[in-house]
C-alpha positions as CSV (number, residue, x, y, z in Angstrom):
1,M,-56.7,-37.4,185.5
2,Q,-54.4,-34.6,184.6
3,K,-51.6,-36.9,183.8
4,T,-53.8,-39.0,181.6
5,S,-54.9,-35.8,179.8
6,R,-51.3,-34.8,179.2
7,K,-50.3,-38.2,177.9
8,K,-53.3,-38.1,175.6
9,T,-52.3,-34.6,174.3
10,W,-48.7,-35.7,173.7
11,L,-49.9,-38.9,172.0
12,I,-52.1,-36.9,169.7
13,R,-49.2,-34.5,168.9
14,L,-46.9,-37.5,168.2
15,V,-49.5,-39.1,165.9
16,V,-50.0,-35.7,164.0
17,F,-46.2,-35.3,163.7
18,I,-45.7,-38.8,162.4
19,S,-48.6,-38.3,160.0
20,C,-47.1,-35.1,158.7
21,L,-43.8,-36.9,158.2
22,L,-45.5,-39.7,156.3
23,L,-47.5,-37.2,154.1
24,A,-44.3,-35.3,153.3
25,E,-42.5,-38.5,152.5
26,I,-45.3,-39.6,150.2
27,G,-45.5,-36.2,148.6
28,L,-41.7,-36.2,147.8
29,R,-42.0,-39.6,146.3
30,I,-44.9,-38.5,144.1
31,L,-42.9,-35.5,143.0
32,G,-40.1,-37.8,141.9
33,Y,-37.5,-37.3,144.6
34,K,-35.2,-40.3,145.4
35,S,-34.1,-41.6,148.7
36,K,-30.4,-42.2,149.6
37,V,-29.2,-39.2,147.6
38,L,-28.8,-35.4,148.1
39,I,-29.8,-34.6,144.5
40,N,-31.5,-36.9,142.0
41,W,-28.7,-36.9,139.5
42,A,-26.6,-38.8,142.0
43,Y,-29.1,-41.7,142.0
44,M,-27.7,-45.0,140.6
45,P,-29.1,-48.5,140.5
46,K,-27.8,-51.1,143.1
47,H,-25.5,-52.7,140.5
48,I,-23.6,-50.0,138.6
49,V,-22.1,-51.0,135.2
50,N,-19.6,-49.0,133.2
51,D,-20.9,-48.3,129.6
52,S,-17.4,-47.7,128.3
53,V,-18.5,-45.0,125.9
54,L,-15.5,-42.8,126.1
55,Y,-11.7,-43.3,126.2
56,G,-8.8,-41.0,126.7
57,D,-5.8,-41.1,124.3
58,E,-2.1,-40.4,125.0
59,Y,-2.6,-36.6,124.7
60,G,-5.5,-36.5,127.2
61,I,-8.2,-36.1,124.5
62,S,-11.5,-37.9,125.0
63,H,-12.9,-40.0,122.1
64,Y,-15.9,-42.2,121.6
65,V,-15.3,-45.9,121.5
66,K,-16.2,-47.1,117.9
67,G,-19.6,-48.7,117.9
68,H,-20.6,-47.0,121.2
69,H,-22.5,-43.8,121.8
70,Y,-25.6,-42.7,123.8
71,K,-27.5,-42.0,120.5
72,P,-28.7,-45.2,118.7
73,D,-28.1,-43.7,115.2
74,A,-24.6,-42.4,115.9
75,Q,-21.8,-43.4,113.7
76,I,-18.2,-43.3,115.1
77,N,-15.3,-43.1,112.8
78,E,-11.8,-44.5,113.2
79,Q,-10.6,-41.4,115.0
80,G,-13.3,-41.8,117.7
81,F,-15.5,-38.9,116.7
82,L,-19.0,-38.6,115.2
83,G,-18.9,-39.2,111.5
84,D,-19.7,-41.6,108.7
85,F,-16.2,-41.1,107.2
86,N,-12.7,-41.0,108.6
87,Y,-11.1,-37.7,109.6
88,D,-7.6,-38.6,108.2
89,S,-5.5,-36.9,105.5
90,T,-6.2,-39.4,102.8
91,T,-10.0,-39.2,103.2
92,I,-10.0,-35.4,103.5
93,N,-7.7,-34.9,100.5
94,N,-10.1,-37.0,98.4
95,I,-13.0,-34.9,99.5
96,R,-11.1,-31.8,98.5
97,K,-10.1,-33.1,95.1
98,K,-13.2,-35.2,94.0
99,E,-16.0,-33.2,95.6
100,N,-14.3,-29.8,95.5
101,K,-15.4,-29.0,99.1
102,K,-13.9,-26.9,101.7
103,I,-13.3,-28.5,105.1
104,V,-15.0,-27.2,108.3
105,M,-13.5,-28.6,111.6
106,A,-16.2,-28.2,114.2
107,I,-15.2,-28.5,117.9
108,G,-17.4,-28.4,120.9
109,D,-19.1,-30.3,123.7
110,S,-22.4,-32.1,124.2
111,F,-24.3,-29.3,122.3
112,L,-22.3,-30.1,119.1
113,D,-22.4,-33.8,120.0
114,G,-26.2,-33.7,119.8
115,C,-27.2,-34.2,123.4
116,C,-31.0,-34.1,124.0
117,S,-32.1,-34.1,120.4
118,D,-34.2,-37.1,119.4
119,S,-31.2,-38.4,117.4
120,V,-27.9,-37.3,116.0
121,A,-29.6,-36.6,112.7
122,D,-31.9,-34.1,114.5
123,S,-29.1,-32.3,116.2
124,Y,-27.5,-29.2,114.6
125,G,-24.3,-31.1,114.1
126,G,-26.2,-33.7,112.3
127,F,-27.9,-31.2,110.0
128,L,-24.6,-29.5,109.2
129,S,-22.9,-32.8,108.4
130,H,-25.1,-33.3,105.4
131,K,-24.7,-29.9,103.7
132,K,-23.5,-30.0,100.1
133,E,-21.5,-26.7,100.3
134,Y,-18.7,-28.0,102.6
135,A,-17.5,-31.1,104.5
136,F,-18.4,-30.8,108.2
137,L,-16.1,-32.7,110.6
138,N,-17.7,-33.1,114.0
139,Y,-15.2,-33.2,116.8
140,G,-17.9,-32.6,119.5
141,V,-17.5,-34.8,122.6
142,A,-19.8,-34.6,125.6
143,G,-18.2,-33.2,128.7
144,S,-15.5,-31.3,126.8
145,D,-14.0,-28.0,127.9
146,P,-11.6,-25.4,126.3
147,L,-8.5,-27.5,127.1
148,Q,-10.0,-30.4,125.0
149,Y,-10.7,-27.9,122.2
150,K,-7.1,-26.7,122.2
151,L,-5.8,-30.3,122.3
152,I,-7.9,-31.3,119.3
153,V,-6.6,-28.4,117.3
154,E,-3.1,-29.1,118.3
155,H,-3.1,-32.8,117.4
156,F,-5.6,-33.1,114.6
157,A,-5.6,-29.8,112.7
158,P,-2.1,-30.3,111.2
159,E,-3.2,-33.4,109.4
160,I,-6.6,-32.2,108.4
161,Q,-5.5,-28.6,107.4
162,P,-9.1,-27.3,107.6
163,D,-10.3,-24.2,105.8
164,L,-12.3,-23.1,108.8
165,I,-12.3,-24.1,112.5
166,M,-15.7,-23.5,114.1
167,L,-15.4,-23.4,117.9
168,N,-18.6,-23.8,120.0
169,V,-18.2,-22.6,123.5
170,Y,-21.0,-23.2,126.0
171,L,-21.1,-20.3,128.5
172,G,-23.0,-22.5,131.0
173,N,-19.9,-24.6,132.0
174,D,-17.0,-23.9,129.7
175,V,-15.6,-21.1,131.9
176,M,-12.7,-22.9,133.4
177,S,-12.2,-22.2,137.1
178,Y,-8.6,-23.5,137.3
179,D,-5.8,-24.4,135.0
180,R,-6.7,-28.0,134.2
181,T,-3.9,-30.1,132.8
182,P,-4.2,-33.0,130.2
183,K,-4.6,-36.5,131.8
184,P,-3.3,-39.1,129.3
185,Y,-5.5,-42.2,128.9
186,I,-8.2,-40.9,131.2
187,P,-11.5,-39.8,129.6
188,L,-13.3,-36.6,130.7
189,C,-16.3,-38.6,131.9
190,Y,-17.2,-42.1,133.1
191,I,-20.6,-43.2,131.9
192,P,-22.8,-45.7,133.8
193,K,-25.3,-47.7,131.8
194,K,-28.0,-46.3,134.1
195,G,-27.2,-43.1,135.9
196,S,-25.6,-39.7,135.5
197,W,-22.3,-39.1,133.9
198,L,-19.3,-38.8,136.3
199,N,-16.6,-36.3,135.7
200,S,-13.1,-37.8,136.0
201,E,-12.1,-34.5,137.6
202,P,-14.5,-33.4,140.3
203,P,-15.4,-29.7,140.7
204,F,-12.9,-27.6,142.8
205,H,-15.3,-27.2,145.7
206,I,-15.2,-30.9,146.5
207,A,-11.6,-31.7,145.4
208,E,-8.3,-30.0,144.8
209,P,-7.7,-28.7,141.2
210,N,-6.3,-31.5,138.9
211,F,-7.4,-34.2,141.3
212,V,-8.3,-37.1,139.0
213,L,-10.4,-40.3,139.4
214,K,-8.4,-42.8,137.5
215,D,-11.0,-45.4,136.8
216,F,-14.8,-45.9,136.8
217,N,-15.1,-47.7,140.2
218,T,-13.0,-45.0,141.9
219,A,-15.3,-42.4,140.4
220,V,-18.4,-44.2,141.6
221,D,-17.1,-44.5,145.2
222,F,-16.0,-40.9,145.2
223,Y,-19.3,-39.4,144.1
224,Q,-21.4,-41.8,146.2
225,G,-19.4,-40.7,149.2
226,W,-20.2,-37.1,148.6
227,Y,-23.8,-37.2,147.4
228,T,-25.4,-40.4,148.7
229,L,-25.8,-42.6,151.7
230,R,-24.8,-45.7,149.7
231,G,-21.0,-45.3,149.9
232,K,-18.8,-48.0,151.3
233,T,-18.0,-45.9,154.4
234,R,-21.7,-45.6,155.5
235,N,-22.6,-47.5,158.7
236,P,-25.7,-49.7,159.1
237,F,-27.6,-47.0,161.0
238,L,-27.3,-44.6,158.0
239,R,-28.0,-47.3,155.5
240,F,-31.2,-48.2,157.3
241,F,-32.6,-44.6,157.6
242,S,-31.4,-43.8,154.1
243,N,-34.7,-45.4,152.8
244,S,-36.4,-42.2,154.0
245,I,-36.2,-39.3,151.5
246,L,-36.6,-36.7,154.3
247,F,-33.8,-38.2,156.4
248,S,-31.6,-38.6,153.3
249,K,-32.0,-34.9,152.3
250,L,-31.6,-33.6,155.8
251,Y,-28.6,-35.6,156.7
252,L,-26.8,-35.3,153.4
253,G,-27.6,-31.6,153.1
254,I,-26.0,-30.8,156.5
255,E,-23.0,-33.1,155.8
256,Y,-22.4,-31.7,152.3
257,N,-22.6,-28.0,153.4
258,V,-20.2,-28.7,156.3
259,K,-17.7,-30.4,154.1
260,V,-17.9,-27.7,151.4
261,W,-17.5,-25.0,154.1
262,R,-14.4,-26.7,155.4
263,R,-12.9,-26.9,151.9
264,R,-13.7,-23.3,151.3
265,K,-11.6,-22.3,154.3
266,T,-8.6,-24.3,153.3
267,G,-9.0,-25.2,149.6
268,Y,-8.6,-23.6,146.3
269,R,-10.5,-20.4,145.4
270,P,-10.7,-19.4,141.8
271,P,-9.7,-15.8,140.9
272,K,-12.3,-13.3,139.7
273,N,-12.7,-13.7,135.9
274,P,-10.3,-16.7,135.7
275,P,-8.1,-16.4,132.6
276,F,-7.8,-20.2,131.8
277,T,-10.6,-20.3,129.2
278,Y,-9.2,-17.3,127.4
279,Q,-5.7,-18.8,127.4
280,H,-6.8,-21.9,125.5
281,I,-9.0,-20.0,123.1
282,K,-6.1,-17.6,122.5
283,W,-3.9,-20.5,121.6
284,I,-6.4,-21.7,119.0
285,A,-6.8,-18.2,117.6
286,D,-3.0,-17.8,117.2
287,Y,-2.8,-21.2,115.5
288,C,-5.4,-20.3,113.0
289,S,-3.7,-16.9,112.3
290,Q,-0.3,-18.6,111.8
291,H,-1.6,-21.2,109.5
292,G,-4.1,-19.2,107.4
293,I,-7.1,-20.9,108.8
294,K,-10.4,-19.0,109.3
295,L,-11.9,-19.1,112.8
296,L,-15.5,-18.8,113.9
297,I,-16.2,-18.8,117.6
298,V,-19.9,-19.2,118.6
299,A,-20.7,-18.8,122.3
300,I,-23.9,-20.6,123.4
301,P,-25.8,-19.0,126.3
302,S,-27.3,-21.2,129.0
303,P,-31.0,-21.2,129.7
304,I,-30.3,-19.5,133.0
305,D,-28.6,-16.6,131.1
306,L,-31.6,-16.2,128.8
307,R,-34.1,-16.4,131.7
308,K,-32.1,-13.7,133.6
309,K,-31.5,-11.7,130.4
310,T,-27.7,-11.7,131.2
311,N,-25.5,-9.3,129.3
312,L,-23.3,-11.9,127.7
313,N,-20.6,-9.4,126.6
314,S,-20.0,-7.9,130.0
315,T,-20.4,-11.2,131.9
316,Y,-18.3,-13.5,129.7
317,G,-16.1,-11.1,127.7
318,F,-13.1,-12.0,129.8
319,C,-13.2,-15.5,128.2
320,F,-12.4,-13.9,124.8
321,N,-11.0,-10.4,125.3
322,E,-9.8,-9.2,121.8
323,I,-10.8,-12.4,120.0
324,P,-14.0,-11.9,117.9
325,W,-16.9,-14.1,118.9
326,T,-20.6,-14.2,118.3
327,T,-23.7,-15.6,120.0
328,P,-27.0,-16.9,118.5
329,D,-29.4,-14.0,119.4
330,M,-32.4,-15.8,118.0
331,I,-32.1,-18.6,120.6
332,Q,-34.8,-18.3,123.3
333,K,-35.3,-20.1,126.6
334,E,-38.1,-22.1,125.0
335,D,-35.5,-23.7,122.7
336,Y,-34.0,-25.7,125.6
337,D,-35.2,-28.9,127.1
338,G,-35.1,-27.4,130.6
339,K,-34.1,-24.5,132.8
340,K,-30.8,-25.5,134.3
341,I,-27.2,-25.2,133.2
342,G,-27.1,-28.9,132.3
343,N,-29.9,-28.6,129.9
344,H,-29.5,-28.5,126.1
345,F,-31.3,-27.5,122.9
346,N,-34.6,-29.3,122.2
347,K,-35.4,-30.3,118.6
348,K,-36.6,-26.8,117.7
349,G,-33.5,-25.2,119.2
350,H,-31.2,-27.6,117.2
351,R,-32.9,-26.6,114.0
352,K,-32.6,-22.9,114.7
353,M,-28.9,-23.3,115.5
354,A,-28.3,-25.3,112.4
355,V,-29.7,-22.5,110.2
356,Y,-27.8,-19.8,112.1
357,L,-24.5,-21.7,111.8
358,H,-24.9,-22.7,108.2
359,D,-25.2,-19.0,107.2
360,L,-22.2,-18.0,109.3
361,I,-20.1,-20.8,107.8
362,L,-20.9,-19.8,104.3
363,Q,-20.0,-16.2,105.0
364,K,-16.7,-17.3,106.5
365,L,-15.8,-19.6,103.6
366,Q,-16.4,-17.0,101.0
């Protein structure tokens, strides 16, 4: 009788335990979590197709493929940048002579490129490109960093000879942790048709600095191996249990932290206040000074900075040192489409930024 009672007790406990697991599994699915992945951005469809939006040139600069962009209203010129006219010397000289406009060369990342606005036309780069007072050349490319900014100035400014270079620096992820070198013919990102963008250079905590994923399929395999249970090296046991969100999160969380801990012991550690962002911005500032070009540097805070009320000067001053820079003080956390570093301006934020930059540009061009 006592044995039967014990068996019944353990059976009830088992049923309760399994019920709790099922309830947790259902709850996670309702909340939008995905199975087989550590974090949702790593989720991809079963058949992964390269969208071929970006290409790298011989200098290691990323461009958009003409006719391809993630915004349906985007127009890509012959130079592989956003624009409805070409950014070459003939076109720019005609604008100077016939329209009597000064030339603004705008350089930045996905913020300038218009990410997360309803359309390119609704982004602050789109607003500024239709101003009558100046010609706005948009060299914004998603995924860019200060090295790309420097390379663009080095290889395109001599032909364009702009009156003003406007450099947009996103404080959320433009602080370079190591001295990245140019990678000819390799774009900064690979872009699946469905799924998150994949950096061609993984972050230093999962790969050595300057380690490069040379093609789309290699990048897919690499990131799946780190963040999912769908990689080629996974055994049938893991593939079967990967259908559970709870199992996926638990197994991948432990595996990821162990791998990162091992790398932390033997891998690269960035210095405090790494100088690499400053070195590239300093090169741009010196180029402008030597060639009589005005320079406007605008640092965009992340939504995390605004939420935490970060002192931008004391936190990010090492990226600029003696070089003058400004930041849009009127931007608030409500002007972003989310709370994370990867989030961008919403429509309201883009409009506020456009007004702010337009006034600064006019002041600089006087």
